[in-house]
PyMOL Python script that loads the backbone (N, CA, C, O; Angstrom):
from pymol import cmd

cmd.read_pdbstr("""\
ATOM      1  N   MET A   1      23.396  -4.924  -6.503  1.00  0.00           N
ATOM      2  CA  MET A   1      23.355  -5.703  -5.211  1.00  0.00           C
ATOM      3  C   MET A   1      23.098  -6.621  -5.056  1.00  0.00           C
ATOM      4  O   MET A   1      21.938  -7.004  -5.211  1.00  0.00           O
ATOM      5  N   PRO A   2      24.097  -7.413  -4.666  1.00  0.00           N
ATOM      6  CA  PRO A   2      24.488  -8.207  -3.958  1.00  0.00           C
ATOM      7  C   PRO A   2      23.561  -9.619  -3.848  1.00  0.00           C
ATOM      8  O   PRO A   2      22.575  -9.112  -3.312  1.00  0.00           O
ATOM      9  N   PRO A   3      23.208 -11.069  -3.997  1.00  0.00           N
ATOM     10  CA  PRO A   3      21.646 -11.061  -3.258  1.00  0.00           C
ATOM     11  C   PRO A   3      21.697 -11.589  -1.573  1.00  0.00           C
ATOM     12  O   PRO A   3      20.783 -11.405  -0.769  1.00  0.00           O
ATOM     13  N   ARG A   4      22.801 -12.176  -1.328  1.00  0.00           N
ATOM     14  CA  ARG A   4      23.038 -11.974  -0.345  1.00  0.00           C
ATOM     15  C   ARG A   4      22.586 -11.016   1.066  1.00  0.00           C
ATOM     16  O   ARG A   4      21.782 -11.018   1.999  1.00  0.00           O
ATOM     17  N   LEU A   5      23.944 -10.059   0.371  1.00  0.00           N
ATOM     18  CA  LEU A   5      23.792  -8.281   0.862  1.00  0.00           C
ATOM     19  C   LEU A   5      22.052  -8.110   1.069  1.00  0.00           C
ATOM     20  O   LEU A   5      21.516  -7.810   2.136  1.00  0.00           O
ATOM     21  N   LYS A   6      21.541  -8.305   0.134  1.00  0.00           N
ATOM     22  CA  LYS A   6      20.149  -7.877  -0.093  1.00  0.00           C
ATOM     23  C   LYS A   6      19.049  -9.173   1.348  1.00  0.00           C
ATOM     24  O   LYS A   6      18.017  -9.117   2.016  1.00  0.00           O
ATOM     25  N   LYS A   7      19.757  -9.767   1.189  1.00  0.00           N
ATOM     26  CA  LYS A   7      18.881 -11.246   2.032  1.00  0.00           C
ATOM     27  C   LYS A   7      19.518 -10.574   4.041  1.00  0.00           C
ATOM     28  O   LYS A   7      19.045 -10.827   5.149  1.00  0.00           O
ATOM     29  N   LEU A   8      20.244 -10.049   3.780  1.00  0.00           N
ATOM     30  CA  LEU A   8      21.631  -9.609   4.914  1.00  0.00           C
ATOM     31  C   LEU A   8      20.570  -8.578   5.533  1.00  0.00           C
ATOM     32  O   LEU A   8      19.877  -8.679   6.545  1.00  0.00           O
ATOM     33  N   ILE A   9      20.652  -7.811   4.822  1.00  0.00           N
ATOM     34  CA  ILE A   9      19.258  -6.100   5.187  1.00  0.00           C
ATOM     35  C   ILE A   9      18.086  -6.727   5.357  1.00  0.00           C
ATOM     36  O   ILE A   9      17.487  -6.998   6.398  1.00  0.00           O
ATOM     37  N   GLY A  10      17.802  -6.942   4.176  1.00  0.00           N
ATOM     38  CA  GLY A  10      16.337  -7.284   5.035  1.00  0.00           C
ATOM     39  C   GLY A  10      16.001  -8.560   6.322  1.00  0.00           C
ATOM     40  O   GLY A  10      14.883  -8.864   6.737  1.00  0.00           O
ATOM     41  N   LEU A  11      17.078  -9.038   6.681  1.00  0.00           N
ATOM     42  CA  LEU A  11      16.867 -10.502   8.428  1.00  0.00           C
ATOM     43  C   LEU A  11      16.911  -8.665   9.074  1.00  0.00           C
ATOM     44  O   LEU A  11      16.224  -8.632  10.095  1.00  0.00           O
ATOM     45  N   PHE A  12      17.452  -7.377   8.778  1.00  0.00           N
ATOM     46  CA  PHE A  12      18.261  -6.749  10.327  1.00  0.00           C
ATOM     47  C   PHE A  12      16.579  -5.825  10.530  1.00  0.00           C
ATOM     48  O   PHE A  12      15.986  -5.341  11.494  1.00  0.00           O
ATOM     49  N   ILE A  13      16.321  -5.932   9.160  1.00  0.00           N
ATOM     50  CA  ILE A  13      14.551  -5.222   9.236  1.00  0.00           C
ATOM     51  C   ILE A  13      13.926  -5.960   9.468  1.00  0.00           C
ATOM     52  O   ILE A  13      13.116  -5.772  10.376  1.00  0.00           O
ATOM     53  N   LEU A  14      13.965  -7.194   8.776  1.00  0.00           N
ATOM     54  CA  LEU A  14      12.072  -7.723   8.886  1.00  0.00           C
ATOM     55  C   LEU A  14      12.257  -8.302  10.654  1.00  0.00           C
ATOM     56  O   LEU A  14      11.210  -8.157  11.285  1.00  0.00           O
ATOM     57  N   LEU A  15      13.521  -8.960  11.534  1.00  0.00           N
ATOM     58  CA  LEU A  15      12.737  -9.123  12.688  1.00  0.00           C
ATOM     59  C   LEU A  15      12.622  -8.145  13.839  1.00  0.00           C
ATOM     60  O   LEU A  15      11.790  -8.376  14.717  1.00  0.00           O
ATOM     61  N   PRO A  16      13.644  -6.721  13.922  1.00  0.00           N
ATOM     62  CA  PRO A  16      12.893  -6.291  14.451  1.00  0.00           C
ATOM     63  C   PRO A  16      12.751  -5.875  14.202  1.00  0.00           C
ATOM     64  O   PRO A  16      13.498  -4.957  14.539  1.00  0.00           O
ATOM     65  N   GLY A  17      11.414  -5.291  12.903  1.00  0.00           N
ATOM     66  CA  GLY A  17       9.398  -4.058  12.634  1.00  0.00           C
ATOM     67  C   GLY A  17       9.129  -5.097  13.541  1.00  0.00           C
ATOM     68  O   GLY A  17       8.944  -4.905  14.743  1.00  0.00           O
ATOM     69  N   LEU A  18       9.095  -6.512  12.828  1.00  0.00           N
ATOM     70  CA  LEU A  18       7.982  -7.227  13.511  1.00  0.00           C
ATOM     71  C   LEU A  18       7.562  -7.134  15.180  1.00  0.00           C
ATOM     72  O   LEU A  18       6.607  -6.791  15.878  1.00  0.00           O
ATOM     73  N   LEU A  19       9.116  -7.747  15.335  1.00  0.00           N
ATOM     74  CA  LEU A  19       9.112  -7.334  16.800  1.00  0.00           C
ATOM     75  C   LEU A  19       8.621  -6.511  17.684  1.00  0.00           C
ATOM     76  O   LEU A  19       8.272  -6.714  18.847  1.00  0.00           O
ATOM     77  N   ALA A  20       8.619  -5.259  16.839  1.00  0.00           N
ATOM     78  CA  ALA A  20       7.378  -3.981  16.924  1.00  0.00           C
ATOM     79  C   ALA A  20       6.377  -3.985  16.728  1.00  0.00           C
ATOM     80  O   ALA A  20       5.596  -3.451  17.516  1.00  0.00           O
ATOM     81  N   TYR A  21       5.909  -4.653  15.466  1.00  0.00           N
ATOM     82  CA  TYR A  21       4.529  -5.043  15.761  1.00  0.00           C
ATOM     83  C   TYR A  21       4.130  -5.328  16.068  1.00  0.00           C
ATOM     84  O   TYR A  21       2.930  -5.070  15.978  1.00  0.00           O
ATOM     85  N   ILE A  22       4.947  -6.857  17.354  1.00  0.00           N
ATOM     86  CA  ILE A  22       3.686  -7.802  17.442  1.00  0.00           C
ATOM     87  C   ILE A  22       3.999  -6.849  19.100  1.00  0.00           C
ATOM     88  O   ILE A  22       2.980  -7.154  19.720  1.00  0.00           O
ATOM     89  N   PHE A  23       4.875  -5.875  20.103  1.00  0.00           N
ATOM     90  CA  PHE A  23       4.536  -5.051  20.884  1.00  0.00           C
ATOM     91  C   PHE A  23       3.169  -4.178  20.872  1.00  0.00           C
ATOM     92  O   PHE A  23       2.122  -4.226  21.518  1.00  0.00           O
ATOM     93  N   ALA A  24       3.870  -3.042  19.432  1.00  0.00           N
ATOM     94  CA  ALA A  24       2.363  -2.252  19.729  1.00  0.00           C
ATOM     95  C   ALA A  24       0.459  -3.128  19.014  1.00  0.00           C
ATOM     96  O   ALA A  24      -0.725  -2.818  19.148  1.00  0.00           O
ATOM     97  N   ALA A  25       1.282  -4.353  18.239  1.00  0.00           N
ATOM     98  CA  ALA A  25      -0.501  -5.504  18.753  1.00  0.00           C
ATOM     99  C   ALA A  25      -0.796  -5.031  20.439  1.00  0.00           C
ATOM    100  O   ALA A  25      -1.401  -4.187  21.100  1.00  0.00           O
ATOM    101  N   ILE A  26       0.015  -6.116  20.572  1.00  0.00           N
ATOM    102  CA  ILE A  26      -0.050  -6.505  22.456  1.00  0.00           C
ATOM    103  C   ILE A  26      -0.932  -4.949  23.249  1.00  0.00           C
ATOM    104  O   ILE A  26      -1.819  -5.221  24.057  1.00  0.00           O
ATOM    105  N   VAL A  27      -0.639  -3.413  22.974  1.00  0.00           N
ATOM    106  CA  VAL A  27      -0.010  -2.273  24.219  1.00  0.00           C
ATOM    107  C   VAL A  27      -2.512  -2.474  23.267  1.00  0.00           C
ATOM    108  O   VAL A  27      -3.592  -2.825  23.742  1.00  0.00           O
ATOM    109  N   VAL A  28      -2.068  -2.024  22.048  1.00  0.00           N
ATOM    110  CA  VAL A  28      -3.649  -1.336  21.600  1.00  0.00           C
ATOM    111  C   VAL A  28      -4.328  -2.898  22.559  1.00  0.00           C
ATOM    112  O   VAL A  28      -5.136  -2.748  23.475  1.00  0.00           O
ATOM    113  N   ALA A  29      -3.851  -4.206  22.156  1.00  0.00           N
ATOM    114  CA  ALA A  29      -4.872  -4.896  22.702  1.00  0.00           C
ATOM    115  C   ALA A  29      -5.390  -4.619  23.734  1.00  0.00           C
ATOM    116  O   ALA A  29      -6.263  -5.449  23.987  1.00  0.00           O
ATOM    117  N   ASP A  30      -5.317  -3.979  24.366  1.00  0.00           N
ATOM    118  CA  ASP A  30      -5.419  -3.393  25.705  1.00  0.00           C
ATOM    119  C   ASP A  30      -5.935  -2.641  25.556  1.00  0.00           C
ATOM    120  O   ASP A  30      -6.220  -2.276  26.697  1.00  0.00           O
ATOM    121  N   TYR A  31      -6.664  -1.544  24.449  1.00  0.00           N
ATOM    122  CA  TYR A  31      -7.837  -0.921  23.889  1.00  0.00           C
ATOM    123  C   TYR A  31      -9.152  -0.948  23.978  1.00  0.00           C
ATOM    124  O   TYR A  31     -10.078  -0.171  24.211  1.00  0.00           O
ATOM    125  N   VAL A  32      -8.874  -2.701  23.580  1.00  0.00           N
ATOM    126  CA  VAL A  32      -9.774  -2.749  22.425  1.00  0.00           C
ATOM    127  C   VAL A  32     -10.490  -2.998  23.865  1.00  0.00           C
ATOM    128  O   VAL A  32     -10.041  -3.249  24.984  1.00  0.00           O
ATOM    129  N   PRO A  33     -12.128  -2.774  23.214  1.00  0.00           N
ATOM    130  CA  PRO A  33     -13.020  -2.896  23.790  1.00  0.00           C
ATOM    131  C   PRO A  33     -13.780  -5.125  24.859  1.00  0.00           C
ATOM    132  O   PRO A  33     -13.399  -6.200  24.396  1.00  0.00           O
ATOM    133  N   ASP A  34     -14.506  -5.051  25.807  1.00  0.00           N
ATOM    134  CA  ASP A  34     -14.433  -6.459  25.892  1.00  0.00           C
ATOM    135  C   ASP A  34     -15.250  -7.122  25.576  1.00  0.00           C
ATOM    136  O   ASP A  34     -15.515  -7.829  26.548  1.00  0.00           O
ATOM    137  N   PHE A  35     -16.207  -7.495  24.328  1.00  0.00           N
ATOM    138  CA  PHE A  35     -17.031  -7.866  23.788  1.00  0.00           C
ATOM    139  C   PHE A  35     -15.500  -8.303  22.639  1.00  0.00           C
ATOM    140  O   PHE A  35     -14.449  -7.977  22.088  1.00  0.00           O
ATOM    141  N   TRP A  36     -16.965  -9.686  23.049  1.00  0.00           N
ATOM    142  CA  TRP A  36     -15.461 -10.900  21.782  1.00  0.00           C
ATOM    143  C   TRP A  36     -15.703 -11.207  20.637  1.00  0.00           C
ATOM    144  O   TRP A  36     -15.375 -12.217  20.015  1.00  0.00           O
ATOM    145  N   LEU A  37     -16.422 -10.132  20.259  1.00  0.00           N
ATOM    146  CA  LEU A  37     -16.871 -10.230  18.694  1.00  0.00           C
ATOM    147  C   LEU A  37     -16.155  -8.524  17.896  1.00  0.00           C
ATOM    148  O   LEU A  37     -15.909  -8.449  16.692  1.00  0.00           O
ATOM    149  N   ILE A  38     -16.013  -7.741  18.547  1.00  0.00           N
ATOM    150  CA  ILE A  38     -14.685  -6.985  19.139  1.00  0.00           C
ATOM    151  C   ILE A  38     -13.726  -7.667  18.643  1.00  0.00           C
ATOM    152  O   ILE A  38     -13.553  -7.921  17.451  1.00  0.00           O
ATOM    153  N   GLU A  39     -12.666  -8.180  20.107  1.00  0.00           N
ATOM    154  CA  GLU A  39     -11.753  -8.368  19.906  1.00  0.00           C
ATOM    155  C   GLU A  39     -11.692  -9.361  18.899  1.00  0.00           C
ATOM    156  O   GLU A  39     -11.087  -8.890  17.936  1.00  0.00           O
ATOM    157  N   LEU A  40     -12.121 -10.750  18.659  1.00  0.00           N
ATOM    158  CA  LEU A  40     -12.119 -10.878  18.045  1.00  0.00           C
ATOM    159  C   LEU A  40     -11.625 -11.057  16.082  1.00  0.00           C
ATOM    160  O   LEU A  40     -10.962 -11.864  15.429  1.00  0.00           O
ATOM    161  N   ALA A  41     -12.526  -9.604  15.736  1.00  0.00           N
ATOM    162  CA  ALA A  41     -12.145  -9.249  14.380  1.00  0.00           C
ATOM    163  C   ALA A  41     -10.692  -8.282  14.787  1.00  0.00           C
ATOM    164  O   ALA A  41      -9.554  -8.254  14.318  1.00  0.00           O
ATOM    165  N   TYR A  42     -11.286  -7.644  15.738  1.00  0.00           N
ATOM    166  CA  TYR A  42      -9.690  -6.977  16.215  1.00  0.00           C
ATOM    167  C   TYR A  42      -8.254  -7.781  15.595  1.00  0.00           C
ATOM    168  O   TYR A  42      -7.543  -7.597  14.607  1.00  0.00           O
ATOM    169  N   PHE A  43      -8.251  -8.914  16.915  1.00  0.00           N
ATOM    170  CA  PHE A  43      -7.322 -10.365  16.280  1.00  0.00           C
ATOM    171  C   PHE A  43      -6.918 -10.951  15.045  1.00  0.00           C
ATOM    172  O   PHE A  43      -5.844 -11.433  14.684  1.00  0.00           O
ATOM    173  N   ILE A  44      -7.695 -10.846  14.645  1.00  0.00           N
ATOM    174  CA  ILE A  44      -8.191 -11.112  12.741  1.00  0.00           C
ATOM    175  C   ILE A  44      -7.239 -10.306  12.402  1.00  0.00           C
ATOM    176  O   ILE A  44      -6.096 -10.747  12.525  1.00  0.00           O
ATOM    177  N   VAL A  45      -7.440  -8.703  11.807  1.00  0.00           N
ATOM    178  CA  VAL A  45      -7.095  -8.072  11.849  1.00  0.00           C
ATOM    179  C   VAL A  45      -4.879  -7.754  12.052  1.00  0.00           C
ATOM    180  O   VAL A  45      -3.980  -7.589  11.227  1.00  0.00           O
ATOM    181  N   ALA A  46      -4.931  -7.825  13.690  1.00  0.00           N
ATOM    182  CA  ALA A  46      -4.047  -7.777  14.158  1.00  0.00           C
ATOM    183  C   ALA A  46      -2.875  -8.719  13.451  1.00  0.00           C
ATOM    184  O   ALA A  46      -1.689  -8.466  13.242  1.00  0.00           O
ATOM    185  N   GLY A  47      -3.710  -9.969  13.149  1.00  0.00           N
ATOM    186  CA  GLY A  47      -3.110 -11.273  13.109  1.00  0.00           C
ATOM    187  C   GLY A  47      -2.881 -11.319  11.811  1.00  0.00           C
ATOM    188  O   GLY A  47      -1.877 -12.008  11.633  1.00  0.00           O
ATOM    189  N   VAL A  48      -3.437 -10.815  10.527  1.00  0.00           N
ATOM    190  CA  VAL A  48      -3.559 -10.688   8.784  1.00  0.00           C
ATOM    191  C   VAL A  48      -2.102  -9.289   8.551  1.00  0.00           C
ATOM    192  O   VAL A  48      -0.966  -9.493   8.122  1.00  0.00           O
ATOM    193  N   LEU A  49      -2.527  -8.355   8.875  1.00  0.00           N
ATOM    194  CA  LEU A  49      -2.329  -6.641   9.093  1.00  0.00           C
ATOM    195  C   LEU A  49      -0.483  -6.549   8.807  1.00  0.00           C
ATOM    196  O   LEU A  49       0.056  -5.553   8.324  1.00  0.00           O
ATOM    197  N   TRP A  50       0.413  -8.072   9.314  1.00  0.00           N
ATOM    198  CA  TRP A  50       1.458  -7.471   9.371  1.00  0.00           C
ATOM    199  C   TRP A  50       2.523  -8.184   8.569  1.00  0.00           C
ATOM    200  O   TRP A  50       3.737  -8.391   8.543  1.00  0.00           O
ATOM    201  N   ALA A  51       1.111  -8.511   7.766  1.00  0.00           N
ATOM    202  CA  ALA A  51       2.329  -9.208   6.333  1.00  0.00           C
ATOM    203  C   ALA A  51       1.870  -8.070   5.043  1.00  0.00           C
ATOM    204  O   ALA A  51       1.997  -8.615   3.947  1.00  0.00           O
ATOM    205  N   LEU A  52       1.468  -6.910   4.968  1.00  0.00           N
ATOM    206  CA  LEU A  52       1.529  -6.223   4.107  1.00  0.00           C
ATOM    207  C   LEU A  52       2.084  -6.164   3.637  1.00  0.00           C
ATOM    208  O   LEU A  52       2.285  -6.683   2.539  1.00  0.00           O
ATOM    209  N   PRO A  53       3.274  -4.711   4.904  1.00  0.00           N
ATOM    210  CA  PRO A  53       5.145  -4.346   4.771  1.00  0.00           C
ATOM    211  C   PRO A  53       5.307  -5.400   4.969  1.00  0.00           C
ATOM    212  O   PRO A  53       4.792  -5.618   3.873  1.00  0.00           O
ATOM    213  N   MET A  54       5.691  -7.006   5.558  1.00  0.00           N
ATOM    214  CA  MET A  54       6.748  -7.712   5.204  1.00  0.00           C
ATOM    215  C   MET A  54       6.407  -8.383   3.538  1.00  0.00           C
ATOM    216  O   MET A  54       7.346  -8.982   3.014  1.00  0.00           O
ATOM    217  N   LYS A  55       5.550  -8.311   3.023  1.00  0.00           N
ATOM    218  CA  LYS A  55       5.190  -8.896   1.144  1.00  0.00           C
ATOM    219  C   LYS A  55       6.883  -7.850   0.902  1.00  0.00           C
ATOM    220  O   LYS A  55       7.972  -8.404   0.750  1.00  0.00           O
ATOM    221  N   TYR A  56       6.709  -6.484   0.923  1.00  0.00           N
ATOM    222  CA  TYR A  56       6.875  -6.252   0.141  1.00  0.00           C
ATOM    223  C   TYR A  56       8.476  -6.003   0.043  1.00  0.00           C
ATOM    224  O   TYR A  56       9.143  -5.711  -0.949  1.00  0.00           O
ATOM    225  N   LEU A  57       8.941  -6.243   1.593  1.00  0.00           N
ATOM    226  CA  LEU A  57      10.368  -6.617   2.413  1.00  0.00           C
ATOM    227  C   LEU A  57      10.744  -7.582   0.945  1.00  0.00           C
ATOM    228  O   LEU A  57      11.494  -7.354  -0.003  1.00  0.00           O
ATOM    229  N   VAL A  58       9.780  -8.816   1.298  1.00  0.00           N
ATOM    230  CA  VAL A  58      10.261 -10.083   1.063  1.00  0.00           C
ATOM    231  C   VAL A  58      10.645  -9.977  -0.065  1.00  0.00           C
ATOM    232  O   VAL A  58      11.814 -10.289  -0.295  1.00  0.00           O
ATOM    233  N   ASP A  59       9.719  -9.462  -1.239  1.00  0.00           N
ATOM    234  CA  ASP A  59       9.674  -9.378  -2.341  1.00  0.00           C
ATOM    235  C   ASP A  59      10.639  -8.387  -2.765  1.00  0.00           C
ATOM    236  O   ASP A  59      10.482  -8.195  -3.971  1.00  0.00           O
ATOM    237  N   TRP A  60      11.441  -7.774  -2.356  1.00  0.00           N
ATOM    238  CA  TRP A  60      12.569  -7.623  -2.256  1.00  0.00           C
ATOM    239  C   TRP A  60      13.841  -7.620  -2.283  1.00  0.00           C
ATOM    240  O   TRP A  60      14.664  -6.795  -2.679  1.00  0.00           O
ATOM    241  N   MET A  61      13.960  -9.181  -1.567  1.00  0.00           N
ATOM    242  CA  MET A  61      15.069  -9.569  -0.712  1.00  0.00           C
ATOM    243  C   MET A  61      14.459 -10.402  -1.814  1.00  0.00           C
ATOM    244  O   MET A  61      15.172 -11.338  -1.450  1.00  0.00           O
ATOM    245  N   ASN A  62      13.535 -11.113  -3.218  1.00  0.00           N
ATOM    246  CA  ASN A  62      14.429 -11.657  -3.803  1.00  0.00           C
ATOM    247  C   ASN A  62      13.951 -11.159  -4.715  1.00  0.00           C
ATOM    248  O   ASN A  62      13.095 -11.883  -5.224  1.00  0.00           O
ATOM    249  N   LYS A  63      14.057 -10.449  -5.085  1.00  0.00           N
ATOM    250  CA  LYS A  63      13.985  -9.880  -6.298  1.00  0.00           C
ATOM    251  C   LYS A  63      15.535 -10.174  -7.426  1.00  0.00           C
ATOM    252  O   LYS A  63      16.708 -10.174  -7.051  1.00  0.00           O
ATOM    253  N   ASP A  64      14.882 -10.453  -9.181  1.00  0.00           N
ATOM    254  CA  ASP A  64      16.694 -10.962  -9.293  1.00  0.00           C
ATOM    255  C   ASP A  64      17.065  -9.460  -9.803  1.00  0.00           C
ATOM    256  O   ASP A  64      16.356  -8.750 -10.517  1.00  0.00           O
ATOM    257  N   PRO A  65      18.227  -9.175  -9.316  1.00  0.00           N
ATOM    258  CA  PRO A  65      19.343  -8.466 -10.010  1.00  0.00           C
ATOM    259  C   PRO A  65      19.326  -8.492 -11.530  1.00  0.00           C
ATOM    260  O   PRO A  65      19.408  -7.519 -12.280  1.00  0.00           O
ATOM    261  N   SER A  66      19.252  -9.282 -11.730  1.00  0.00           N
ATOM    262  CA  SER A  66      19.532  -9.331 -13.725  1.00  0.00           C
ATOM    263  C   SER A  66      18.530  -7.999 -14.298  1.00  0.00           C
ATOM    264  O   SER A  66      18.561  -7.380 -15.361  1.00  0.00           O
ATOM    265  N   GLN A  67      17.618  -7.868 -13.048  1.00  0.00           N
ATOM    266  CA  GLN A  67      16.638  -7.547 -14.600  1.00  0.00           C
ATOM    267  C   GLN A  67      17.016  -5.860 -14.432  1.00  0.00           C
ATOM    268  O   GLN A  67      16.894  -5.039 -15.342  1.00  0.00           O
ATOM    269  N   ASN A  68      17.479  -5.577 -13.109  1.00  0.00           N
ATOM    270  CA  ASN A  68      17.755  -3.562 -13.380  1.00  0.00           C
ATOM    271  C   ASN A  68      16.470  -3.103 -13.562  1.00  0.00           C
ATOM    272  O   ASN A  68      16.603  -2.163 -14.345  1.00  0.00           O
ATOM    273  N   GLY A  69      15.363  -3.214 -13.307  1.00  0.00           N
ATOM    274  CA  GLY A  69      14.269  -2.456 -12.781  1.00  0.00           C
ATOM    275  C   GLY A  69      13.470  -2.503 -14.745  1.00  0.00           C
ATOM    276  O   GLY A  69      12.895  -1.491 -15.146  1.00  0.00           O
ATOM    277  N   SER A  70      13.596  -3.834 -15.729  1.00  0.00           N
ATOM    278  CA  SER A  70      13.562  -3.106 -16.392  1.00  0.00           C
ATOM    279  C   SER A  70      11.812  -4.085 -17.410  1.00  0.00           C
ATOM    280  O   SER A  70      11.154  -4.950 -17.987  1.00  0.00           O
ATOM    281  N   LYS A  71      11.842  -3.971 -17.355  1.00  0.00           N
ATOM    282  CA  LYS A  71      10.177  -5.034 -17.449  1.00  0.00           C
ATOM    283  C   LYS A  71       9.815  -5.313 -18.879  1.00  0.00           C
ATOM    284  O   LYS A  71       9.063  -4.662 -19.605  1.00  0.00           O
ATOM    285  N   SER A  72      10.802  -6.897 -19.264  1.00  0.00           N
ATOM    286  CA  SER A  72      10.683  -7.111 -20.734  1.00  0.00           C
ATOM    287  C   SER A  72       9.740  -8.379 -20.782  1.00  0.00           C
ATOM    288  O   SER A  72       9.411  -8.863 -21.865  1.00  0.00           O
TER     289      SER A  72
END
""", "prot")
cmd.dss("prot")
cmd.show_as("cartoon", "prot")
cmd.util.cbc("prot")
cmd.orient("prot")
């Protein structure tokens, strides 16, 4: 697959996915107990957790097409 096409596909996955994650994090934040330490822990976790699935998407988008799965 050409790199430009992969980046276009990745963009159309990344943007809606990130918006959906933000919306879900806001909805879940309403159910977090009103204690500063619990809120702090939630927002730290929610602020970092989005990067895990996006890392794999960005790695796929930037993967060199000449490798074709071989590990030389």
